[in-house]
PDB file of N, CA, C, O and CB in Angstrom:
ATOM      1  N   MET A   1      74.676  52.932 164.174  1.00  0.00           N
ATOM      2  CA  MET A   1      75.579  53.087 163.073  1.00  0.00           C
ATOM      3  C   MET A   1      75.444  51.896 162.136  1.00  0.00           C
ATOM      4  O   MET A   1      75.380  52.062 160.918  1.00  0.00           O
ATOM      5  CB  MET A   1      77.013  53.240 163.570  1.00  0.00           C
ATOM      6  N   PHE A   2      75.402  50.695 162.706  1.00  0.00           N
ATOM      7  CA  PHE A   2      75.275  49.494 161.885  1.00  0.00           C
ATOM      8  C   PHE A   2      73.956  49.506 161.129  1.00  0.00           C
ATOM      9  O   PHE A   2      73.899  49.147 159.953  1.00  0.00           O
ATOM     10  CB  PHE A   2      75.382  48.231 162.753  1.00  0.00           C
ATOM     11  N   GLU A   3      72.899  49.921 161.812  1.00  0.00           N
ATOM     12  CA  GLU A   3      71.584  49.970 161.157  1.00  0.00           C
ATOM     13  C   GLU A   3      71.589  50.982 160.016  1.00  0.00           C
ATOM     14  O   GLU A   3      71.009  50.729 158.960  1.00  0.00           O
ATOM     15  CB  GLU A   3      70.481  50.327 162.176  1.00  0.00           C
ATOM     16  N   LEU A   4      72.234  52.116 160.222  1.00  0.00           N
ATOM     17  CA  LEU A   4      72.355  53.099 159.144  1.00  0.00           C
ATOM     18  C   LEU A   4      73.100  52.505 157.955  1.00  0.00           C
ATOM     19  O   LEU A   4      72.695  52.680 156.806  1.00  0.00           O
ATOM     20  CB  LEU A   4      73.075  54.364 159.642  1.00  0.00           C
ATOM     21  N   PHE A   5      74.178  51.810 158.238  1.00  0.00           N
ATOM     22  CA  PHE A   5      74.967  51.205 157.175  1.00  0.00           C
ATOM     23  C   PHE A   5      74.153  50.156 156.422  1.00  0.00           C
ATOM     24  O   PHE A   5      74.137  50.127 155.191  1.00  0.00           O
ATOM     25  CB  PHE A   5      76.239  50.577 157.747  1.00  0.00           C
ATOM     26  N   LYS A   6      73.472  49.287 157.192  1.00  0.00           N
ATOM     27  CA  LYS A   6      72.654  48.242 156.570  1.00  0.00           C
ATOM     28  C   LYS A   6      71.563  48.830 155.690  1.00  0.00           C
ATOM     29  O   LYS A   6      71.207  48.258 154.660  1.00  0.00           O
ATOM     30  CB  LYS A   6      72.030  47.353 157.637  1.00  0.00           C
ATOM     31  N   ALA A   7      71.031  49.985 156.104  1.00  0.00           N
ATOM     32  CA  ALA A   7      69.962  50.635 155.351  1.00  0.00           C
ATOM     33  C   ALA A   7      70.497  51.400 154.144  1.00  0.00           C
ATOM     34  O   ALA A   7      69.727  52.040 153.427  1.00  0.00           O
ATOM     35  CB  ALA A   7      69.187  51.577 156.256  1.00  0.00           C
ATOM     36  N   GLY A   8      71.798  51.341 153.915  1.00  0.00           N
ATOM     37  CA  GLY A   8      72.382  52.034 152.768  1.00  0.00           C
ATOM     38  C   GLY A   8      72.633  53.507 153.012  1.00  0.00           C
ATOM     39  O   GLY A   8      72.943  54.251 152.082  1.00  0.00           O
ATOM     40  N   ARG A   9      72.503  53.929 154.243  1.00  0.00           N
ATOM     41  CA  ARG A   9      72.715  55.336 154.594  1.00  0.00           C
ATOM     42  C   ARG A   9      74.165  55.507 155.038  1.00  0.00           C
ATOM     43  O   ARG A   9      74.450  55.857 156.184  1.00  0.00           O
ATOM     44  CB  ARG A   9      71.722  55.803 155.721  1.00  0.00           C
ATOM     45  N   HIS A  10      75.059  55.252 154.110  1.00  0.00           N
ATOM     46  CA  HIS A  10      76.489  55.196 154.412  1.00  0.00           C
ATOM     47  C   HIS A  10      77.067  56.527 154.872  1.00  0.00           C
ATOM     48  O   HIS A  10      77.900  56.559 155.778  1.00  0.00           O
ATOM     49  CB  HIS A  10      77.238  54.728 153.207  1.00  0.00           C
ATOM     50  N   ALA A  11      76.640  57.612 154.266  1.00  0.00           N
ATOM     51  CA  ALA A  11      77.174  58.924 154.661  1.00  0.00           C
ATOM     52  C   ALA A  11      76.801  59.246 156.103  1.00  0.00           C
ATOM     53  O   ALA A  11      77.622  59.772 156.854  1.00  0.00           O
ATOM     54  CB  ALA A  11      76.650  60.030 153.719  1.00  0.00           C
ATOM     55  N   GLU A  12      75.568  58.934 156.495  1.00  0.00           N
ATOM     56  CA  GLU A  12      75.139  59.181 157.870  1.00  0.00           C
ATOM     57  C   GLU A  12      75.901  58.289 158.848  1.00  0.00           C
ATOM     58  O   GLU A  12      76.289  58.731 159.929  1.00  0.00           O
ATOM     59  CB  GLU A  12      73.627  58.949 158.009  1.00  0.00           C
ATOM     60  N   ALA A  13      76.110  57.040 158.463  1.00  0.00           N
ATOM     61  CA  ALA A  13      76.878  56.112 159.313  1.00  0.00           C
ATOM     62  C   ALA A  13      78.309  56.607 159.482  1.00  0.00           C
ATOM     63  O   ALA A  13      78.881  56.513 160.567  1.00  0.00           O
ATOM     64  CB  ALA A  13      76.877  54.685 158.710  1.00  0.00           C
ATOM     65  N   GLN A  14      78.875  57.129 158.417  1.00  0.00           N
ATOM     66  CA  GLN A  14      80.248  57.627 158.482  1.00  0.00           C
ATOM     67  C   GLN A  14      80.346  58.845 159.409  1.00  0.00           C
ATOM     68  O   GLN A  14      81.292  58.959 160.188  1.00  0.00           O
ATOM     69  CB  GLN A  14      80.753  57.990 157.071  1.00  0.00           C
ATOM     70  N   VAL A  15      79.383  59.739 159.327  1.00  0.00           N
ATOM     71  CA  VAL A  15      79.379  60.917 160.197  1.00  0.00           C
ATOM     72  C   VAL A  15      79.249  60.490 161.658  1.00  0.00           C
ATOM     73  O   VAL A  15      79.951  61.011 162.526  1.00  0.00           O
ATOM     74  CB  VAL A  15      78.227  61.880 159.811  1.00  0.00           C
ATOM     75  N   LEU A  16      78.350  59.541 161.929  1.00  0.00           N
ATOM     76  CA  LEU A  16      78.195  59.042 163.292  1.00  0.00           C
ATOM     77  C   LEU A  16      79.484  58.390 163.779  1.00  0.00           C
ATOM     78  O   LEU A  16      79.879  58.588 164.928  1.00  0.00           O
ATOM     79  CB  LEU A  16      77.035  58.043 163.369  1.00  0.00           C
ATOM     80  N   GLN A  17      80.138  57.621 162.925  1.00  0.00           N
ATOM     81  CA  GLN A  17      81.410  56.989 163.290  1.00  0.00           C
ATOM     82  C   GLN A  17      82.457  58.036 163.644  1.00  0.00           C
ATOM     83  O   GLN A  17      83.213  57.867 164.600  1.00  0.00           O
ATOM     84  CB  GLN A  17      81.920  56.103 162.146  1.00  0.00           C
ATOM     85  N   GLN A  18      82.499  59.100 162.884  1.00  0.00           N
ATOM     86  CA  GLN A  18      83.462  60.162 163.164  1.00  0.00           C
ATOM     87  C   GLN A  18      83.169  60.828 164.510  1.00  0.00           C
ATOM     88  O   GLN A  18      84.092  61.123 165.269  1.00  0.00           O
ATOM     89  CB  GLN A  18      83.444  61.208 162.040  1.00  0.00           C
ATOM     90  N   HIS A  19      81.894  61.066 164.807  1.00  0.00           N
ATOM     91  CA  HIS A  19      81.521  61.671 166.090  1.00  0.00           C
ATOM     92  C   HIS A  19      81.865  60.732 167.250  1.00  0.00           C
ATOM     93  O   HIS A  19      82.377  61.166 168.282  1.00  0.00           O
ATOM     94  CB  HIS A  19      80.012  62.013 166.109  1.00  0.00           C
ATOM     95  N   LEU A  20      81.579  59.449 167.068  1.00  0.00           N
ATOM     96  CA  LEU A  20      81.907  58.473 168.109  1.00  0.00           C
ATOM     97  C   LEU A  20      83.413  58.390 168.342  1.00  0.00           C
ATOM     98  O   LEU A  20      83.864  58.304 169.484  1.00  0.00           O
ATOM     99  CB  LEU A  20      81.361  57.094 167.735  1.00  0.00           C
ATOM    100  N   ALA A  21      84.183  58.414 167.268  1.00  0.00           N
ATOM    101  CA  ALA A  21      85.638  58.333 167.390  1.00  0.00           C
ATOM    102  C   ALA A  21      86.191  59.548 168.137  1.00  0.00           C
ATOM    103  O   ALA A  21      87.076  59.411 168.981  1.00  0.00           O
ATOM    104  CB  ALA A  21      86.288  58.223 165.999  1.00  0.00           C
ATOM    105  N   LEU A  22      85.673  60.727 167.827  1.00  0.00           N
ATOM    106  CA  LEU A  22      86.132  61.937 168.515  1.00  0.00           C
ATOM    107  C   LEU A  22      85.757  61.909 169.993  1.00  0.00           C
ATOM    108  O   LEU A  22      86.569  62.263 170.848  1.00  0.00           O
ATOM    109  CB  LEU A  22      85.543  63.186 167.850  1.00  0.00           C
ATOM    110  N   ALA A  23      84.535  61.490 170.294  1.00  0.00           N
ATOM    111  CA  ALA A  23      84.109  61.400 171.701  1.00  0.00           C
ATOM    112  C   ALA A  23      84.946  60.371 172.439  1.00  0.00           C
ATOM    113  O   ALA A  23      85.364  60.608 173.573  1.00  0.00           O
ATOM    114  CB  ALA A  23      82.609  61.035 171.802  1.00  0.00           C
ATOM    115  N   SER A  24      85.193  59.233 171.811  1.00  0.00           N
ATOM    116  CA  SER A  24      85.989  58.182 172.443  1.00  0.00           C
ATOM    117  C   SER A  24      87.396  58.673 172.744  1.00  0.00           C
ATOM    118  O   SER A  24      87.927  58.440 173.830  1.00  0.00           O
ATOM    119  CB  SER A  24      86.046  56.942 171.549  1.00  0.00           C
ATOM    120  N   LYS A  25      87.985  59.346 171.787  1.00  0.00           N
ATOM    121  CA  LYS A  25      89.342  59.869 171.984  1.00  0.00           C
ATOM    122  C   LYS A  25      89.369  60.886 173.121  1.00  0.00           C
ATOM    123  O   LYS A  25      90.292  60.887 173.937  1.00  0.00           O
ATOM    124  CB  LYS A  25      89.868  60.513 170.684  1.00  0.00           C
ATOM    125  N   ALA A  26      88.365  61.745 173.175  1.00  0.00           N
ATOM    126  CA  ALA A  26      88.312  62.758 174.227  1.00  0.00           C
ATOM    127  C   ALA A  26      88.112  62.115 175.600  1.00  0.00           C
ATOM    128  O   ALA A  26      88.721  62.540 176.581  1.00  0.00           O
ATOM    129  CB  ALA A  26      87.187  63.762 173.945  1.00  0.00           C
ATOM    130  N   ILE A  27      87.260  61.094 175.668  1.00  0.00           N
ATOM    131  CA  ILE A  27      87.006  60.430 176.954  1.00  0.00           C
ATOM    132  C   ILE A  27      88.267  59.743 177.452  1.00  0.00           C
ATOM    133  O   ILE A  27      88.618  59.862 178.626  1.00  0.00           O
ATOM    134  CB  ILE A  27      85.858  59.407 176.827  1.00  0.00           C
ATOM    135  N   VAL A  28      88.944  59.031 176.577  1.00  0.00           N
ATOM    136  CA  VAL A  28      90.155  58.314 176.984  1.00  0.00           C
ATOM    137  C   VAL A  28      91.273  59.305 177.307  1.00  0.00           C
ATOM    138  O   VAL A  28      91.999  59.122 178.284  1.00  0.00           O
ATOM    139  CB  VAL A  28      90.608  57.333 175.875  1.00  0.00           C
ATOM    140  N   SER A  29      91.416  60.347 176.499  1.00  0.00           N
ATOM    141  CA  SER A  29      92.468  61.338 176.748  1.00  0.00           C
ATOM    142  C   SER A  29      92.201  62.121 178.033  1.00  0.00           C
ATOM    143  O   SER A  29      93.120  62.398 178.803  1.00  0.00           O
ATOM    144  CB  SER A  29      92.581  62.304 175.561  1.00  0.00           C
ATOM    145  N   ALA A  30      90.946  62.470 178.255  1.00  0.00           N
ATOM    146  CA  ALA A  30      90.602  63.290 179.419  1.00  0.00           C
ATOM    147  C   ALA A  30      90.629  62.508 180.719  1.00  0.00           C
ATOM    148  O   ALA A  30      90.943  63.062 181.773  1.00  0.00           O
ATOM    149  CB  ALA A  30      89.240  63.900 179.235  1.00  0.00           C
ATOM    150  N   GLY A  31      90.303  61.222 180.653  1.00  0.00           N
ATOM    151  CA  GLY A  31      90.150  60.506 181.905  1.00  0.00           C
ATOM    152  C   GLY A  31      90.816  59.158 182.002  1.00  0.00           C
ATOM    153  O   GLY A  31      90.811  58.554 183.075  1.00  0.00           O
ATOM    154  N   GLY A  32      91.387  58.664 180.926  1.00  0.00           N
ATOM    155  CA  GLY A  32      92.029  57.357 180.962  1.00  0.00           C
ATOM    156  C   GLY A  32      91.050  56.269 181.377  1.00  0.00           C
ATOM    157  O   GLY A  32      89.880  56.298 180.994  1.00  0.00           O
ATOM    158  N   ILE A  33      91.528  55.315 182.156  1.00  0.00           N
ATOM    159  CA  ILE A  33      90.696  54.212 182.619  1.00  0.00           C
ATOM    160  C   ILE A  33      89.509  54.732 183.438  1.00  0.00           C
ATOM    161  O   ILE A  33      88.388  54.248 183.275  1.00  0.00           O
ATOM    162  CB  ILE A  33      91.533  53.228 183.455  1.00  0.00           C
ATOM    163  N   ALA A  34      89.746  55.707 184.310  1.00  0.00           N
ATOM    164  CA  ALA A  34      88.661  56.268 185.111  1.00  0.00           C
ATOM    165  C   ALA A  34      87.600  56.902 184.214  1.00  0.00           C
ATOM    166  O   ALA A  34      86.408  56.822 184.511  1.00  0.00           O
ATOM    167  CB  ALA A  34      89.207  57.307 186.106  1.00  0.00           C
ATOM    168  N   GLY A  35      88.023  57.524 183.128  1.00  0.00           N
ATOM    169  CA  GLY A  35      87.083  58.128 182.184  1.00  0.00           C
ATOM    170  C   GLY A  35      86.243  57.089 181.473  1.00  0.00           C
ATOM    171  O   GLY A  35      85.042  57.278 181.284  1.00  0.00           O
ATOM    172  N   ILE A  36      86.869  55.996 181.080  1.00  0.00           N
ATOM    173  CA  ILE A  36      86.142  54.910 180.425  1.00  0.00           C
ATOM    174  C   ILE A  36      85.119  54.319 181.386  1.00  0.00           C
ATOM    175  O   ILE A  36      83.969  54.086 181.012  1.00  0.00           O
ATOM    176  CB  ILE A  36      87.117  53.815 179.931  1.00  0.00           C
ATOM    177  N   LYS A  37      85.539  54.079 182.620  1.00  0.00           N
ATOM    178  CA  LYS A  37      84.633  53.504 183.617  1.00  0.00           C
ATOM    179  C   LYS A  37      83.462  54.454 183.900  1.00  0.00           C
ATOM    180  O   LYS A  37      82.321  54.013 184.039  1.00  0.00           O
ATOM    181  CB  LYS A  37      85.398  53.196 184.923  1.00  0.00           C
ATOM    182  N   TYR A  38      83.747  55.737 183.983  1.00  0.00           N
ATOM    183  CA  TYR A  38      82.670  56.697 184.241  1.00  0.00           C
ATOM    184  C   TYR A  38      81.719  56.763 183.039  1.00  0.00           C
ATOM    185  O   TYR A  38      80.505  56.836 183.228  1.00  0.00           O
ATOM    186  CB  TYR A  38      83.255  58.103 184.546  1.00  0.00           C
ATOM    187  N   ALA A  39      82.237  56.739 181.831  1.00  0.00           N
ATOM    188  CA  ALA A  39      81.384  56.736 180.642  1.00  0.00           C
ATOM    189  C   ALA A  39      80.470  55.513 180.650  1.00  0.00           C
ATOM    190  O   ALA A  39      79.304  55.605 180.266  1.00  0.00           O
ATOM    191  CB  ALA A  39      82.240  56.759 179.356  1.00  0.00           C
ATOM    192  N   MET A  40      80.994  54.379 181.083  1.00  0.00           N
ATOM    193  CA  MET A  40      80.166  53.178 181.208  1.00  0.00           C
ATOM    194  C   MET A  40      79.048  53.403 182.211  1.00  0.00           C
ATOM    195  O   MET A  40      77.902  53.032 181.957  1.00  0.00           O
ATOM    196  CB  MET A  40      81.019  51.970 181.627  1.00  0.00           C
ATOM    197  N   ASP A  41      79.370  54.007 183.352  1.00  0.00           N
ATOM    198  CA  ASP A  41      78.353  54.306 184.363  1.00  0.00           C
ATOM    199  C   ASP A  41      77.262  55.214 183.793  1.00  0.00           C
ATOM    200  O   ASP A  41      76.073  54.985 184.017  1.00  0.00           O
ATOM    201  CB  ASP A  41      78.999  54.966 185.593  1.00  0.00           C
ATOM    202  N   VAL A  42      77.677  56.239 183.059  1.00  0.00           N
ATOM    203  CA  VAL A  42      76.728  57.182 182.467  1.00  0.00           C
ATOM    204  C   VAL A  42      75.787  56.459 181.506  1.00  0.00           C
ATOM    205  O   VAL A  42      74.605  56.792 181.419  1.00  0.00           O
ATOM    206  CB  VAL A  42      77.475  58.315 181.733  1.00  0.00           C
ATOM    207  N   ARG A  43      76.307  55.481 180.797  1.00  0.00           N
ATOM    208  CA  ARG A  43      75.502  54.732 179.820  1.00  0.00           C
ATOM    209  C   ARG A  43      74.648  53.641 180.455  1.00  0.00           C
ATOM    210  O   ARG A  43      73.881  52.973 179.762  1.00  0.00           O
ATOM    211  CB  ARG A  43      76.405  54.113 178.783  1.00  0.00           C
ATOM    212  N   GLY A  44      74.774  53.457 181.759  1.00  0.00           N
ATOM    213  CA  GLY A  44      73.947  52.478 182.427  1.00  0.00           C
ATOM    214  C   GLY A  44      74.605  51.126 182.638  1.00  0.00           C
ATOM    215  O   GLY A  44      73.957  50.178 183.081  1.00  0.00           O
ATOM    216  N   TYR A  45      75.884  51.036 182.323  1.00  0.00           N
ATOM    217  CA  TYR A  45      76.642  49.813 182.572  1.00  0.00           C
ATOM    218  C   TYR A  45      77.377  49.965 183.902  1.00  0.00           C
ATOM    219  O   TYR A  45      77.351  51.037 184.508  1.00  0.00           O
ATOM    220  CB  TYR A  45      77.644  49.517 181.403  1.00  0.00           C
ATOM    221  N   HIS A  46      78.022  48.912 184.351  1.00  0.00           N
ATOM    222  CA  HIS A  46      78.783  49.003 185.592  1.00  0.00           C
ATOM    223  C   HIS A  46      80.258  49.216 185.264  1.00  0.00           C
ATOM    224  O   HIS A  46      80.974  48.276 184.919  1.00  0.00           O
ATOM    225  CB  HIS A  46      78.589  47.729 186.458  1.00  0.00           C
ATOM    226  N   GLY A  47      80.694  50.458 185.377  1.00  0.00           N
ATOM    227  CA  GLY A  47      82.106  50.767 185.214  1.00  0.00           C
ATOM    228  C   GLY A  47      82.800  50.737 186.560  1.00  0.00           C
ATOM    229  O   GLY A  47      83.863  50.137 186.719  1.00  0.00           O
ATOM    230  N   GLY A  48      82.182  51.395 187.526  1.00  0.00           N
ATOM    231  CA  GLY A  48      82.739  51.425 188.869  1.00  0.00           C
ATOM    232  C   GLY A  48      83.935  52.340 188.991  1.00  0.00           C
ATOM    233  O   GLY A  48      84.270  53.091 188.075  1.00  0.00           O
ATOM    234  N   LEU A  49      84.558  52.259 190.126  1.00  0.00           N
ATOM    235  CA  LEU A  49      85.737  53.079 190.391  1.00  0.00           C
ATOM    236  C   LEU A  49      86.992  52.358 189.913  1.00  0.00           C
ATOM    237  O   LEU A  49      87.054  51.128 189.937  1.00  0.00           O
ATOM    238  CB  LEU A  49      85.846  53.412 191.895  1.00  0.00           C
ATOM    239  N   PRO A  50      87.988  53.120 189.480  1.00  0.00           N
ATOM    240  CA  PRO A  50      89.249  52.470 189.094  1.00  0.00           C
ATOM    241  C   PRO A  50      89.983  51.944 190.331  1.00  0.00           C
ATOM    242  O   PRO A  50      89.820  52.468 191.432  1.00  0.00           O
ATOM    243  CB  PRO A  50      90.155  53.460 188.316  1.00  0.00           C
ATOM    244  N   ARG A  51      90.774  50.925 190.137  1.00  0.00           N
ATOM    245  CA  ARG A  51      91.575  50.385 191.246  1.00  0.00           C
ATOM    246  C   ARG A  51      92.785  51.281 191.486  1.00  0.00           C
ATOM    247  O   ARG A  51      93.307  51.907 190.564  1.00  0.00           O
ATOM    248  CB  ARG A  51      92.029  48.925 190.947  1.00  0.00           C
ATOM    249  N   LEU A  52      93.212  51.327 192.723  1.00  0.00           N
ATOM    250  CA  LEU A  52      94.419  52.073 193.082  1.00  0.00           C
ATOM    251  C   LEU A  52      95.610  51.506 192.318  1.00  0.00           C
ATOM    252  O   LEU A  52      95.672  50.295 192.110  1.00  0.00           O
ATOM    253  CB  LEU A  52      94.673  52.017 194.616  1.00  0.00           C
ATOM    254  N   PRO A  53      96.520  52.310 191.911  1.00  0.00           N
ATOM    255  CA  PRO A  53      96.767  53.693 192.290  1.00  0.00           C
ATOM    256  C   PRO A  53      95.989  54.717 191.464  1.00  0.00           C
ATOM    257  O   PRO A  53      96.148  55.918 191.683  1.00  0.00           O
ATOM    258  CB  PRO A  53      98.220  53.979 192.177  1.00  0.00           C
ATOM    259  N   LEU A  54      95.151  54.278 190.522  1.00  0.00           N
ATOM    260  CA  LEU A  54      94.353  55.228 189.752  1.00  0.00           C
ATOM    261  C   LEU A  54      93.287  55.841 190.653  1.00  0.00           C
ATOM    262  O   LEU A  54      92.775  55.186 191.561  1.00  0.00           O
ATOM    263  CB  LEU A  54      93.702  54.541 188.522  1.00  0.00           C
ATOM    264  N   LEU A  55      92.964  57.092 190.394  1.00  0.00           N
ATOM    265  CA  LEU A  55      91.992  57.818 191.208  1.00  0.00           C
ATOM    266  C   LEU A  55      90.720  58.070 190.413  1.00  0.00           C
ATOM    267  O   LEU A  55      90.754  58.109 189.183  1.00  0.00           O
ATOM    268  CB  LEU A  55      92.584  59.149 191.704  1.00  0.00           C
ATOM    269  N   PRO A  56      89.597  58.240 191.106  1.00  0.00           N
ATOM    270  CA  PRO A  56      88.355  58.602 190.418  1.00  0.00           C
ATOM    271  C   PRO A  56      88.494  59.977 189.777  1.00  0.00           C
ATOM    272  O   PRO A  56      89.394  60.747 190.113  1.00  0.00           O
ATOM    273  CB  PRO A  56      87.160  58.585 191.399  1.00  0.00           C
ATOM    274  N   LEU A  57      87.597  60.269 188.858  1.00  0.00           N
ATOM    275  CA  LEU A  57      87.625  61.559 188.168  1.00  0.00           C
ATOM    276  C   LEU A  57      87.159  62.691 189.064  1.00  0.00           C
ATOM    277  O   LEU A  57      86.341  62.496 189.964  1.00  0.00           O
ATOM    278  CB  LEU A  57      86.765  61.507 186.922  1.00  0.00           C
ATOM    279  N   ALA A  58      87.689  63.871 188.806  1.00  0.00           N
ATOM    280  CA  ALA A  58      87.201  65.092 189.448  1.00  0.00           C
ATOM    281  C   ALA A  58      85.832  65.429 188.857  1.00  0.00           C
ATOM    282  O   ALA A  58      85.508  64.988 187.754  1.00  0.00           O
ATOM    283  CB  ALA A  58      88.211  66.285 189.253  1.00  0.00           C
ATOM    284  N   GLN A  59      85.037  66.197 189.575  1.00  0.00           N
ATOM    285  CA  GLN A  59      83.691  66.547 189.121  1.00  0.00           C
ATOM    286  C   GLN A  59      83.701  67.243 187.760  1.00  0.00           C
ATOM    287  O   GLN A  59      82.813  67.002 186.942  1.00  0.00           O
ATOM    288  CB  GLN A  59      83.014  67.440 190.146  1.00  0.00           C
ATOM    289  N   ALA A  60      84.680  68.094 187.507  1.00  0.00           N
ATOM    290  CA  ALA A  60      84.748  68.800 186.225  1.00  0.00           C
ATOM    291  C   ALA A  60      84.931  67.818 185.065  1.00  0.00           C
ATOM    292  O   ALA A  60      84.303  67.973 184.018  1.00  0.00           O
ATOM    293  CB  ALA A  60      85.898  69.824 186.238  1.00  0.00           C
ATOM    294  N   LYS A  61      85.783  66.814 185.246  1.00  0.00           N
ATOM    295  CA  LYS A  61      85.996  65.797 184.202  1.00  0.00           C
ATOM    296  C   LYS A  61      84.750  64.942 184.022  1.00  0.00           C
ATOM    297  O   LYS A  61      84.401  64.567 182.903  1.00  0.00           O
ATOM    298  CB  LYS A  61      87.203  64.902 184.551  1.00  0.00           C
ATOM    299  N   LYS A  62      84.074  64.633 185.143  1.00  0.00           N
ATOM    300  CA  LYS A  62      82.828  63.862 185.053  1.00  0.00           C
ATOM    301  C   LYS A  62      81.800  64.614 184.217  1.00  0.00           C
ATOM    302  O   LYS A  62      81.131  64.019 183.372  1.00  0.00           O
ATOM    303  CB  LYS A  62      82.260  63.570 186.462  1.00  0.00           C
ATOM    304  N   ALA A  63      81.672  65.914 184.446  1.00  0.00           N
ATOM    305  CA  ALA A  63      80.710  66.732 183.696  1.00  0.00           C
ATOM    306  C   ALA A  63      81.066  66.755 182.214  1.00  0.00           C
ATOM    307  O   ALA A  63      80.186  66.670 181.356  1.00  0.00           O
ATOM    308  CB  ALA A  63      80.668  68.171 184.254  1.00  0.00           C
ATOM    309  N   GLU A  64      82.348  66.869 181.919  1.00  0.00           N
ATOM    310  CA  GLU A  64      82.810  66.894 180.524  1.00  0.00           C
ATOM    311  C   GLU A  64      82.483  65.570 179.832  1.00  0.00           C
ATOM    312  O   GLU A  64      81.990  65.561 178.704  1.00  0.00           O
ATOM    313  CB  GLU A  64      84.336  67.172 180.458  1.00  0.00           C
ATOM    314  N   ILE A  65      82.752  64.471 180.499  1.00  0.00           N
ATOM    315  CA  ILE A  65      82.495  63.154 179.915  1.00  0.00           C
ATOM    316  C   ILE A  65      81.001  62.906 179.799  1.00  0.00           C
ATOM    317  O   ILE A  65      80.549  62.363 178.790  1.00  0.00           O
ATOM    318  CB  ILE A  65      83.153  62.050 180.754  1.00  0.00           C
ATOM    319  N   ALA A  66      80.223  63.287 180.802  1.00  0.00           N
ATOM    320  CA  ALA A  66      78.772  63.111 180.734  1.00  0.00           C
ATOM    321  C   ALA A  66      78.192  63.887 179.555  1.00  0.00           C
ATOM    322  O   ALA A  66      77.270  63.410 178.893  1.00  0.00           O
ATOM    323  CB  ALA A  66      78.110  63.566 182.048  1.00  0.00           C
ATOM    324  N   GLN A  67      78.721  65.069 179.290  1.00  0.00           N
ATOM    325  CA  GLN A  67      78.249  65.867 178.163  1.00  0.00           C
ATOM    326  C   GLN A  67      78.576  65.168 176.844  1.00  0.00           C
ATOM    327  O   GLN A  67      77.739  65.126 175.942  1.00  0.00           O
ATOM    328  CB  GLN A  67      78.877  67.276 178.196  1.00  0.00           C
ATOM    329  N   LEU A  68      79.778  64.625 176.726  1.00  0.00           N
ATOM    330  CA  LEU A  68      80.159  63.906 175.507  1.00  0.00           C
ATOM    331  C   LEU A  68      79.289  62.677 175.287  1.00  0.00           C
ATOM    332  O   LEU A  68      78.801  62.442 174.181  1.00  0.00           O
ATOM    333  CB  LEU A  68      81.626  63.495 175.570  1.00  0.00           C
ATOM    334  N   VAL A  69      79.099  61.904 176.334  1.00  0.00           N
ATOM    335  CA  VAL A  69      78.297  60.680 176.236  1.00  0.00           C
ATOM    336  C   VAL A  69      76.837  61.032 175.956  1.00  0.00           C
ATOM    337  O   VAL A  69      76.153  60.308 175.233  1.00  0.00           O
ATOM    338  CB  VAL A  69      78.411  59.842 177.536  1.00  0.00           C
ATOM    339  N   GLY A  70      76.363  62.125 176.518  1.00  0.00           N
ATOM    340  CA  GLY A  70      74.981  62.549 176.337  1.00  0.00           C
ATOM    341  C   GLY A  70      74.614  62.920 174.910  1.00  0.00           C
ATOM    342  O   GLY A  70      73.431  63.034 174.590  1.00  0.00           O
ATOM    343  N   GLN A  71      75.595  63.110 174.056  1.00  0.00           N
ATOM    344  CA  GLN A  71      75.333  63.443 172.657  1.00  0.00           C
ATOM    345  C   GLN A  71      74.728  62.278 171.886  1.00  0.00           C
ATOM    346  O   GLN A  71      74.161  62.459 170.808  1.00  0.00           O
ATOM    347  CB  GLN A  71      76.610  63.887 171.985  1.00  0.00           C
ATOM    348  N   PHE A  72      74.854  61.089 172.449  1.00  0.00           N
ATOM    349  CA  PHE A  72      74.419  59.889 171.744  1.00  0.00           C
ATOM    350  C   PHE A  72      73.185  59.306 172.409  1.00  0.00           C
ATOM    351  O   PHE A  72      72.923  59.567 173.583  1.00  0.00           O
ATOM    352  CB  PHE A  72      75.544  58.846 171.699  1.00  0.00           C
ATOM    353  N   ALA A  73      72.433  58.523 171.664  1.00  0.00           N
ATOM    354  CA  ALA A  73      71.187  57.922 172.166  1.00  0.00           C
ATOM    355  C   ALA A  73      71.453  57.110 173.422  1.00  0.00           C
ATOM    356  O   ALA A  73      72.507  56.486 173.543  1.00  0.00           O
ATOM    357  CB  ALA A  73      70.538  57.030 171.088  1.00  0.00           C
ATOM    358  N   PRO A  74      70.510  57.108 174.361  1.00  0.00           N
ATOM    359  CA  PRO A  74      70.702  56.285 175.561  1.00  0.00           C
ATOM    360  C   PRO A  74      70.791  54.801 175.217  1.00  0.00           C
ATOM    361  O   PRO A  74      70.287  54.354 174.187  1.00  0.00           O
ATOM    362  CB  PRO A  74      69.560  56.519 176.552  1.00  0.00           C
ATOM    363  N   ALA A  75      71.436  54.057 176.090  1.00  0.00           N
ATOM    364  CA  ALA A  75      71.638  52.616 175.858  1.00  0.00           C
ATOM    365  C   ALA A  75      70.334  51.888 175.658  1.00  0.00           C
ATOM    366  O   ALA A  75      70.288  50.910 174.912  1.00  0.00           O
ATOM    367  CB  ALA A  75      72.390  51.991 177.015  1.00  0.00           C
ATOM    368  N   THR A  76      69.259  52.337 176.307  1.00  0.00           N
ATOM    369  CA  THR A  76      67.977  51.660 176.191  1.00  0.00           C
ATOM    370  C   THR A  76      67.349  51.869 174.817  1.00  0.00           C
ATOM    371  O   THR A  76      66.428  51.144 174.440  1.00  0.00           O
ATOM    372  CB  THR A  76      67.032  52.146 177.272  1.00  0.00           C
ATOM    373  N   ALA A  77      67.841  52.856 174.064  1.00  0.00           N
ATOM    374  CA  ALA A  77      67.278  53.111 172.734  1.00  0.00           C
ATOM    375  C   ALA A  77      67.916  52.252 171.656  1.00  0.00           C
ATOM    376  O   ALA A  77      67.455  52.222 170.515  1.00  0.00           O
ATOM    377  CB  ALA A  77      67.439  54.568 172.375  1.00  0.00           C
ATOM    378  N   ARG A  78      68.982  51.554 172.030  1.00  0.00           N
ATOM    379  CA  ARG A  78      69.651  50.708 171.035  1.00  0.00           C
ATOM    380  C   ARG A  78      68.800  49.487 170.722  1.00  0.00           C
ATOM    381  O   ARG A  78      68.138  48.928 171.596  1.00  0.00           O
ATOM    382  CB  ARG A  78      71.044  50.272 171.534  1.00  0.00           C
ATOM    383  N   ALA A  79      68.832  49.087 169.457  1.00  0.00           N
ATOM    384  CA  ALA A  79      68.079  47.890 169.050  1.00  0.00           C
ATOM    385  C   ALA A  79      68.988  46.708 168.911  1.00  0.00           C
ATOM    386  O   ALA A  79      68.532  45.615 168.575  1.00  0.00           O
ATOM    387  CB  ALA A  79      67.344  48.126 167.742  1.00  0.00           C
TER     388      ALA A  79
END
């Protein structure tokens, strides 16, 4: 997004920002802290399991979050 903005491609950067904001809202709403941690795991970071009393995500929520995160370039593609 920053690279798009720097390159003067403001409309594309804005669209990407909107997509990221919607995905972020869905991940946090769908899974809370556990959702954020799982999204980190999907991206290749260490999110881990949430501490009690929070519970890990159900498989259906994991699939939903993985699909949302998968819409964006993998972490290794970032410059």
